[in-house]
N, CA, C and O atoms as a CHARMM CRD file, in Angstrom:
* protein
*
  248
    1    1 UNK  N    -11.72600  -1.01300 -16.55100 PROA 1      0.00000
    2    1 UNK  CA   -10.80300  -1.69600 -17.34400 PROA 1      0.00000
    3    1 UNK  C    -10.24700  -0.70800 -18.46400 PROA 1      0.00000
    4    1 UNK  O    -11.01400  -0.00500 -19.12100 PROA 1      0.00000
    5    2 UNK  N     -9.14100  -0.70000 -18.60500 PROA 2      0.00000
    6    2 UNK  CA    -8.25100  -0.01800 -19.66600 PROA 2      0.00000
    7    2 UNK  C     -8.29100  -0.73400 -20.67200 PROA 2      0.00000
    8    2 UNK  O     -7.57400  -1.72300 -20.51800 PROA 2      0.00000
    9    3 UNK  N     -8.89500  -0.69400 -21.83100 PROA 3      0.00000
   10    3 UNK  CA    -8.96100  -1.66800 -22.97800 PROA 3      0.00000
   11    3 UNK  C     -7.77000  -1.57500 -23.68900 PROA 3      0.00000
   12    3 UNK  O     -7.37700  -2.57100 -24.29700 PROA 3      0.00000
   13    4 UNK  N     -7.02800  -0.37700 -23.71600 PROA 4      0.00000
   14    4 UNK  CA    -5.64800  -0.29600 -24.64800 PROA 4      0.00000
   15    4 UNK  C     -4.82400  -1.11200 -23.83000 PROA 4      0.00000
   16    4 UNK  O     -4.24000  -2.01900 -24.42200 PROA 4      0.00000
   17    5 UNK  N     -4.60900  -0.98600 -22.40700 PROA 5      0.00000
   18    5 UNK  CA    -3.50400  -1.71300 -21.83900 PROA 5      0.00000
   19    5 UNK  C     -3.86400  -3.11200 -21.33900 PROA 5      0.00000
   20    5 UNK  O     -3.04500  -3.90900 -20.88400 PROA 5      0.00000
   21    6 UNK  N     -5.36600  -3.35800 -21.49100 PROA 6      0.00000
   22    6 UNK  CA    -5.90600  -4.60600 -20.73400 PROA 6      0.00000
   23    6 UNK  C     -5.46700  -4.83700 -19.41200 PROA 6      0.00000
   24    6 UNK  O     -5.18500  -5.96900 -19.01800 PROA 6      0.00000
   25    7 UNK  N     -5.38600  -3.73200 -18.63700 PROA 7      0.00000
   26    7 UNK  CA    -5.23600  -3.44400 -17.14500 PROA 7      0.00000
   27    7 UNK  C     -6.81100  -3.30700 -16.58700 PROA 7      0.00000
   28    7 UNK  O     -7.72400  -2.71200 -17.16000 PROA 7      0.00000
   29    8 UNK  N     -6.87300  -4.01500 -15.32600 PROA 8      0.00000
   30    8 UNK  CA    -7.95800  -3.42100 -14.41600 PROA 8      0.00000
   31    8 UNK  C     -7.60900  -2.81300 -13.45300 PROA 8      0.00000
   32    8 UNK  O     -6.63900  -3.28500 -12.85800 PROA 8      0.00000
   33    9 UNK  N     -8.13900  -1.73600 -12.98800 PROA 9      0.00000
   34    9 UNK  CA    -8.01600  -1.00400 -11.85300 PROA 9      0.00000
   35    9 UNK  C     -9.10600  -0.28100 -11.45100 PROA 9      0.00000
   36    9 UNK  O    -10.09200  -0.13700 -12.17400 PROA 9      0.00000
   37   10 UNK  N     -8.98100   0.30100 -10.08200 PROA 10     0.00000
   38   10 UNK  CA   -10.23600   1.19000  -9.53900 PROA 10     0.00000
   39   10 UNK  C     -9.98700   2.61900  -9.91300 PROA 10     0.00000
   40   10 UNK  O     -8.85500   3.08200 -10.05200 PROA 10     0.00000
   41   11 UNK  N    -11.12900   3.31500 -10.07400 PROA 11     0.00000
   42   11 UNK  CA   -11.16000   4.59400 -10.47100 PROA 11     0.00000
   43   11 UNK  C    -10.70700   5.47500  -9.07800 PROA 11     0.00000
   44   11 UNK  O    -11.35600   5.47700  -8.03200 PROA 11     0.00000
   45   12 UNK  N     -9.53000   6.16600  -9.30000 PROA 12     0.00000
   46   12 UNK  CA    -9.15300   6.91800  -7.94000 PROA 12     0.00000
   47   12 UNK  C     -9.40100   8.42300  -8.19500 PROA 12     0.00000
   48   12 UNK  O     -9.69800   9.17100  -7.26400 PROA 12     0.00000
   49   13 UNK  N     -9.27500   8.85400  -9.46000 PROA 13     0.00000
   50   13 UNK  CA    -9.69500  10.24800  -9.63200 PROA 13     0.00000
   51   13 UNK  C    -10.33500  10.53700 -11.24800 PROA 13     0.00000
   52   13 UNK  O    -10.10700   9.71200 -12.13300 PROA 13     0.00000
   53   14 UNK  N    -10.96200  11.49700 -11.46100 PROA 14     0.00000
   54   14 UNK  CA   -11.40500  12.04500 -12.79200 PROA 14     0.00000
   55   14 UNK  C    -11.08200  13.36000 -13.04900 PROA 14     0.00000
   56   14 UNK  O    -11.47400  14.21100 -12.25100 PROA 14     0.00000
   57   15 UNK  N    -10.41100  13.69800 -14.05800 PROA 15     0.00000
   58   15 UNK  CA   -10.15800  15.18300 -14.19000 PROA 15     0.00000
   59   15 UNK  C    -10.47300  15.29400 -15.66500 PROA 15     0.00000
   60   15 UNK  O     -9.78700  14.67700 -16.48000 PROA 15     0.00000
   61   16 UNK  N    -11.48900  16.06100 -16.03900 PROA 16     0.00000
   62   16 UNK  CA   -12.08300  16.08600 -17.44000 PROA 16     0.00000
   63   16 UNK  C    -12.26200  14.98200 -18.01500 PROA 16     0.00000
   64   16 UNK  O    -13.06700  14.22300 -17.47500 PROA 16     0.00000
   65   17 UNK  N    -11.67700  14.59100 -19.10800 PROA 17     0.00000
   66   17 UNK  CA   -11.80500  13.26300 -19.82100 PROA 17     0.00000
   67   17 UNK  C    -10.70000  12.06400 -19.48800 PROA 17     0.00000
   68   17 UNK  O    -10.63500  10.95900 -20.02500 PROA 17     0.00000
   69   18 UNK  N     -9.90300  12.57800 -18.50400 PROA 18     0.00000
   70   18 UNK  CA    -8.83800  11.51700 -18.06200 PROA 18     0.00000
   71   18 UNK  C     -9.30200  10.86300 -16.73700 PROA 18     0.00000
   72   18 UNK  O     -9.85800  11.49000 -15.83500 PROA 18     0.00000
   73   19 UNK  N     -9.04100   9.65900 -16.71200 PROA 19     0.00000
   74   19 UNK  CA    -9.38100   8.73100 -15.49500 PROA 19     0.00000
   75   19 UNK  C     -8.03800   8.19800 -15.10900 PROA 19     0.00000
   76   19 UNK  O     -7.25100   7.67500 -15.89800 PROA 19     0.00000
   77   20 UNK  N     -7.81600   8.40000 -13.64000 PROA 20     0.00000
   78   20 UNK  CA    -6.64100   7.76200 -12.99800 PROA 20     0.00000
   79   20 UNK  C     -7.29800   6.58100 -12.40500 PROA 20     0.00000
   80   20 UNK  O     -8.25700   6.57200 -11.63300 PROA 20     0.00000
   81   21 UNK  N     -6.63600   5.59300 -12.88200 PROA 21     0.00000
   82   21 UNK  CA    -6.88300   4.12100 -12.39500 PROA 21     0.00000
   83   21 UNK  C     -5.69000   3.70700 -11.32200 PROA 21     0.00000
   84   21 UNK  O     -4.55100   4.17200 -11.37900 PROA 21     0.00000
   85   22 UNK  N     -6.11200   2.82900 -10.41600 PROA 22     0.00000
   86   22 UNK  CA    -5.10300   2.23000  -9.20100 PROA 22     0.00000
   87   22 UNK  C     -5.26100   0.68300  -9.18800 PROA 22     0.00000
   88   22 UNK  O     -6.36800   0.14300  -9.17400 PROA 22     0.00000
   89   23 UNK  N     -4.28300   0.11900  -9.19200 PROA 23     0.00000
   90   23 UNK  CA    -4.10800  -1.34300  -9.24000 PROA 23     0.00000
   91   23 UNK  C     -4.02400  -1.66800  -7.45900 PROA 23     0.00000
   92   23 UNK  O     -3.58400  -0.79600  -6.71000 PROA 23     0.00000
   93   24 UNK  N     -4.35700  -2.61300  -7.08500 PROA 24     0.00000
   94   24 UNK  CA    -4.10200  -3.04100  -5.62000 PROA 24     0.00000
   95   24 UNK  C     -2.77800  -2.77900  -4.98700 PROA 24     0.00000
   96   24 UNK  O     -2.57300  -2.54100  -3.79700 PROA 24     0.00000
   97   25 UNK  N     -1.77400  -2.86900  -6.10500 PROA 25     0.00000
   98   25 UNK  CA    -0.33200  -2.62600  -5.60300 PROA 25     0.00000
   99   25 UNK  C     -0.01400  -1.19500  -5.33700 PROA 25     0.00000
  100   25 UNK  O      1.04300  -0.80500  -4.84000 PROA 25     0.00000
  101   26 UNK  N     -0.99400  -0.45600  -5.70100 PROA 26     0.00000
  102   26 UNK  CA    -0.68900   1.15300  -5.55200 PROA 26     0.00000
  103   26 UNK  C     -0.33800   1.64700  -6.92500 PROA 26     0.00000
  104   26 UNK  O     -0.51900   2.84800  -7.12300 PROA 26     0.00000
  105   27 UNK  N      0.14000   0.90700  -7.91300 PROA 27     0.00000
  106   27 UNK  CA     0.56900   1.36400  -9.18300 PROA 27     0.00000
  107   27 UNK  C     -0.82400   2.25800  -9.76600 PROA 27     0.00000
  108   27 UNK  O     -1.99000   1.87200  -9.68900 PROA 27     0.00000
  109   28 UNK  N     -0.42700   3.31700 -10.25500 PROA 28     0.00000
  110   28 UNK  CA    -1.62400   4.15200 -10.79300 PROA 28     0.00000
  111   28 UNK  C     -1.06800   4.63700 -12.41000 PROA 28     0.00000
  112   28 UNK  O      0.11500   4.72700 -12.74000 PROA 28     0.00000
  113   29 UNK  N     -2.07900   4.87100 -13.15200 PROA 29     0.00000
  114   29 UNK  CA    -1.84300   5.21100 -14.51400 PROA 29     0.00000
  115   29 UNK  C     -3.01300   6.22800 -14.90100 PROA 29     0.00000
  116   29 UNK  O     -3.89000   6.35700 -14.04800 PROA 29     0.00000
  117   30 UNK  N     -3.12500   6.89900 -15.97300 PROA 30     0.00000
  118   30 UNK  CA    -3.98800   7.73100 -16.53000 PROA 30     0.00000
  119   30 UNK  C     -4.29500   7.43000 -17.93200 PROA 30     0.00000
  120   30 UNK  O     -3.47900   7.21200 -18.82700 PROA 30     0.00000
  121   31 UNK  N     -5.84900   7.44800 -18.02600 PROA 31     0.00000
  122   31 UNK  CA    -6.07900   7.04200 -19.39600 PROA 31     0.00000
  123   31 UNK  C     -7.36900   7.80600 -19.67400 PROA 31     0.00000
  124   31 UNK  O     -8.13800   8.19000 -18.79200 PROA 31     0.00000
  125   32 UNK  N     -7.55000   8.01000 -21.12500 PROA 32     0.00000
  126   32 UNK  CA    -8.65100   8.82600 -21.54700 PROA 32     0.00000
  127   32 UNK  C     -9.87500   7.99200 -21.48900 PROA 32     0.00000
  128   32 UNK  O     -9.89900   6.82800 -21.88900 PROA 32     0.00000
  129   33 UNK  N    -10.91400   8.63000 -20.96800 PROA 33     0.00000
  130   33 UNK  CA   -12.20900   8.01200 -20.74400 PROA 33     0.00000
  131   33 UNK  C    -12.69200   7.05900 -21.91000 PROA 33     0.00000
  132   33 UNK  O    -13.14800   5.93300 -21.70700 PROA 33     0.00000
  133   34 UNK  N    -12.56200   7.55600 -22.97500 PROA 34     0.00000
  134   34 UNK  CA   -13.08700   6.69300 -24.21700 PROA 34     0.00000
  135   34 UNK  C    -12.24500   5.45200 -24.60300 PROA 34     0.00000
  136   34 UNK  O    -12.52900   4.70400 -25.53800 PROA 34     0.00000
  137   35 UNK  N    -11.15200   5.31300 -23.76200 PROA 35     0.00000
  138   35 UNK  CA   -10.23300   4.09900 -23.86900 PROA 35     0.00000
  139   35 UNK  C    -10.57000   3.11300 -22.67700 PROA 35     0.00000
  140   35 UNK  O     -9.89400   2.10300 -22.48400 PROA 35     0.00000
  141   36 UNK  N    -11.54200   3.42600 -21.96600 PROA 36     0.00000
  142   36 UNK  CA   -12.00600   2.60700 -20.72400 PROA 36     0.00000
  143   36 UNK  C    -13.21900   1.90100 -21.04500 PROA 36     0.00000
  144   36 UNK  O    -13.86300   2.17000 -22.05900 PROA 36     0.00000
  145   37 UNK  N    -13.60900   0.87800 -20.10500 PROA 37     0.00000
  146   37 UNK  CA   -14.94700   0.36800 -20.20300 PROA 37     0.00000
  147   37 UNK  C    -14.99300  -0.43000 -18.96600 PROA 37     0.00000
  148   37 UNK  O    -13.97900  -0.92100 -18.47100 PROA 37     0.00000
  149   38 UNK  N    -16.29500  -0.57300 -18.41900 PROA 38     0.00000
  150   38 UNK  CA   -16.57500  -1.28400 -17.20400 PROA 38     0.00000
  151   38 UNK  C    -15.85300  -2.75700 -17.19500 PROA 38     0.00000
  152   38 UNK  O    -15.79800  -3.43900 -18.21900 PROA 38     0.00000
  153   39 UNK  N    -15.37400  -3.13000 -16.09400 PROA 39     0.00000
  154   39 UNK  CA   -14.71600  -4.43100 -15.95900 PROA 39     0.00000
  155   39 UNK  C    -15.83600  -5.70300 -15.83300 PROA 39     0.00000
  156   39 UNK  O    -16.93800  -5.59700 -15.29500 PROA 39     0.00000
  157   40 UNK  N    -15.36300  -6.76300 -16.37300 PROA 40     0.00000
  158   40 UNK  CA   -16.33400  -7.72900 -16.38500 PROA 40     0.00000
  159   40 UNK  C    -16.23800  -8.35300 -14.64000 PROA 40     0.00000
  160   40 UNK  O    -15.32000  -8.04800 -13.87900 PROA 40     0.00000
  161   41 UNK  N    -17.32900  -9.21000 -14.29500 PROA 41     0.00000
  162   41 UNK  CA   -17.00400  -9.61900 -13.10600 PROA 41     0.00000
  163   41 UNK  C    -15.79500 -10.43600 -12.77100 PROA 41     0.00000
  164   41 UNK  O    -15.28000 -10.49200 -11.65400 PROA 41     0.00000
  165   42 UNK  N    -15.34800 -11.13200 -13.96000 PROA 42     0.00000
  166   42 UNK  CA   -13.86100 -11.85000 -13.63100 PROA 42     0.00000
  167   42 UNK  C    -12.79800 -10.90800 -13.59700 PROA 42     0.00000
  168   42 UNK  O    -11.82100 -11.06600 -12.86600 PROA 42     0.00000
  169   43 UNK  N    -12.94500  -9.93300 -14.35600 PROA 43     0.00000
  170   43 UNK  CA   -11.76500  -8.91400 -14.40800 PROA 43     0.00000
  171   43 UNK  C    -11.60000  -8.32900 -13.02000 PROA 43     0.00000
  172   43 UNK  O    -10.51900  -8.25200 -12.43700 PROA 43     0.00000
  173   44 UNK  N    -12.95300  -7.86000 -12.46400 PROA 44     0.00000
  174   44 UNK  CA   -13.15700  -7.41600 -10.95000 PROA 44     0.00000
  175   44 UNK  C    -12.44300  -8.20700 -10.06800 PROA 44     0.00000
  176   44 UNK  O    -11.57000  -7.77500  -9.31600 PROA 44     0.00000
  177   45 UNK  N    -12.80900  -9.39000 -10.15100 PROA 45     0.00000
  178   45 UNK  CA   -12.18100 -10.49900  -9.19800 PROA 45     0.00000
  179   45 UNK  C    -10.64300 -10.45200  -9.25100 PROA 45     0.00000
  180   45 UNK  O     -9.97700 -10.62200  -8.22900 PROA 45     0.00000
  181   46 UNK  N    -10.08800 -10.22000 -10.45000 PROA 46     0.00000
  182   46 UNK  CA    -8.64000 -10.08200 -10.32200 PROA 46     0.00000
  183   46 UNK  C     -8.08700  -9.02900  -9.63900 PROA 46     0.00000
  184   46 UNK  O     -6.86900  -8.86700  -9.70700 PROA 46     0.00000
  185   47 UNK  N     -8.88000  -8.16600  -8.88900 PROA 47     0.00000
  186   47 UNK  CA    -8.39400  -7.01000  -8.08100 PROA 47     0.00000
  187   47 UNK  C     -7.91400  -7.62400  -6.71300 PROA 47     0.00000
  188   47 UNK  O     -7.15600  -6.96800  -5.99800 PROA 47     0.00000
  189   48 UNK  N     -8.29300  -8.72400  -6.38600 PROA 48     0.00000
  190   48 UNK  CA    -8.03000  -9.12600  -5.12400 PROA 48     0.00000
  191   48 UNK  C     -7.17600 -10.26100  -5.23900 PROA 48     0.00000
  192   48 UNK  O     -7.39500 -11.03200  -6.17300 PROA 48     0.00000
  193   49 UNK  N     -6.10900 -10.53100  -4.34100 PROA 49     0.00000
  194   49 UNK  CA    -5.26200 -11.73500  -4.28800 PROA 49     0.00000
  195   49 UNK  C     -5.97700 -12.94300  -4.53600 PROA 49     0.00000
  196   49 UNK  O     -5.59200 -13.71600  -5.41300 PROA 49     0.00000
  197   50 UNK  N     -7.10400 -13.19800  -3.75900 PROA 50     0.00000
  198   50 UNK  CA    -7.90100 -14.34900  -3.97900 PROA 50     0.00000
  199   50 UNK  C     -8.48500 -14.42000  -5.36300 PROA 50     0.00000
  200   50 UNK  O     -8.44200 -15.54600  -5.85700 PROA 50     0.00000
  201   51 UNK  N     -9.04000 -13.44000  -6.12800 PROA 51     0.00000
  202   51 UNK  CA    -9.35700 -13.43000  -7.28100 PROA 51     0.00000
  203   51 UNK  C     -8.31000 -13.70300  -8.41400 PROA 51     0.00000
  204   51 UNK  O     -8.51100 -14.35000  -9.44200 PROA 51     0.00000
  205   52 UNK  N     -7.26600 -13.14300  -8.06000 PROA 52     0.00000
  206   52 UNK  CA    -5.88700 -13.40500  -9.03000 PROA 52     0.00000
  207   52 UNK  C     -5.69100 -14.98100  -9.16300 PROA 52     0.00000
  208   52 UNK  O     -5.49700 -15.57800 -10.22200 PROA 52     0.00000
  209   53 UNK  N     -5.77600 -15.52700  -7.93400 PROA 53     0.00000
  210   53 UNK  CA    -5.29500 -17.00700  -8.13100 PROA 53     0.00000
  211   53 UNK  C     -6.49600 -17.64800  -8.57800 PROA 53     0.00000
  212   53 UNK  O     -6.23500 -18.67000  -9.21400 PROA 53     0.00000
  213   54 UNK  N     -7.63500 -17.42600  -8.47800 PROA 54     0.00000
  214   54 UNK  CA    -8.80200 -18.07400  -9.36300 PROA 54     0.00000
  215   54 UNK  C     -8.74300 -17.63900 -10.68200 PROA 54     0.00000
  216   54 UNK  O     -8.86500 -18.53200 -11.52100 PROA 54     0.00000
  217   55 UNK  N     -8.59600 -16.56400 -11.06600 PROA 55     0.00000
  218   55 UNK  CA    -8.52900 -16.25600 -12.60000 PROA 55     0.00000
  219   55 UNK  C     -7.21500 -16.87100 -13.11300 PROA 55     0.00000
  220   55 UNK  O     -7.36000 -17.29300 -14.26100 PROA 55     0.00000
  221   56 UNK  N     -6.08600 -17.03600 -12.66200 PROA 56     0.00000
  222   56 UNK  CA    -5.05700 -17.73300 -13.35200 PROA 56     0.00000
  223   56 UNK  C     -5.24700 -19.30500 -13.19700 PROA 56     0.00000
  224   56 UNK  O     -4.69300 -20.07800 -13.97800 PROA 56     0.00000
  225   57 UNK  N     -6.03900 -19.73600 -12.17200 PROA 57     0.00000
  226   57 UNK  CA    -6.36800 -21.15200 -12.38200 PROA 57     0.00000
  227   57 UNK  C     -7.26000 -21.46700 -13.51900 PROA 57     0.00000
  228   57 UNK  O     -7.04900 -22.42100 -14.26800 PROA 57     0.00000
  229   58 UNK  N     -8.35900 -20.57600 -13.65200 PROA 58     0.00000
  230   58 UNK  CA    -9.39700 -20.76200 -14.50700 PROA 58     0.00000
  231   58 UNK  C     -8.54500 -20.74400 -16.00700 PROA 58     0.00000
  232   58 UNK  O     -8.65300 -21.61400 -16.87200 PROA 58     0.00000
  233   59 UNK  N     -7.82600 -19.74000 -16.06900 PROA 59     0.00000
  234   59 UNK  CA    -7.21600 -19.50500 -17.40500 PROA 59     0.00000
  235   59 UNK  C     -6.45000 -20.69500 -18.02900 PROA 59     0.00000
  236   59 UNK  O     -6.29900 -20.89900 -19.23300 PROA 59     0.00000
  237   60 UNK  N     -5.98300 -21.46100 -16.97800 PROA 60     0.00000
  238   60 UNK  CA    -5.06200 -22.56000 -17.36500 PROA 60     0.00000
  239   60 UNK  C     -5.90300 -23.75600 -17.75900 PROA 60     0.00000
  240   60 UNK  O     -5.30600 -24.65400 -18.35200 PROA 60     0.00000
  241   61 UNK  N     -7.11000 -23.89900 -17.53800 PROA 61     0.00000
  242   61 UNK  CA    -7.82000 -25.07900 -17.73400 PROA 61     0.00000
  243   61 UNK  C     -8.01900 -25.36800 -19.20300 PROA 61     0.00000
  244   61 UNK  O     -8.28300 -24.36700 -19.86900 PROA 61     0.00000
  245   62 UNK  N     -7.94400 -26.64500 -19.93400 PROA 62     0.00000
  246   62 UNK  CA    -8.25000 -26.62200 -21.24800 PROA 62     0.00000
  247   62 UNK  C     -9.55900 -26.54600 -21.60700 PROA 62     0.00000
  248   62 UNK  O     -9.87200 -26.52300 -22.79700 PROA 62     0.00000
């Protein structure tokens, strides 16, 4: 989880203190290790199409 951007991605590379994260769409970005944290189970679920639908549905309930 990139805490600064509020984006979840899978670690695809680590170079020094920089982590390259990849979204399911293939979009990649680099962030400093200190700006990242482990994703919660709900955030991890958002990395799949089924999980995204679930997350959106859950966020809209009052």
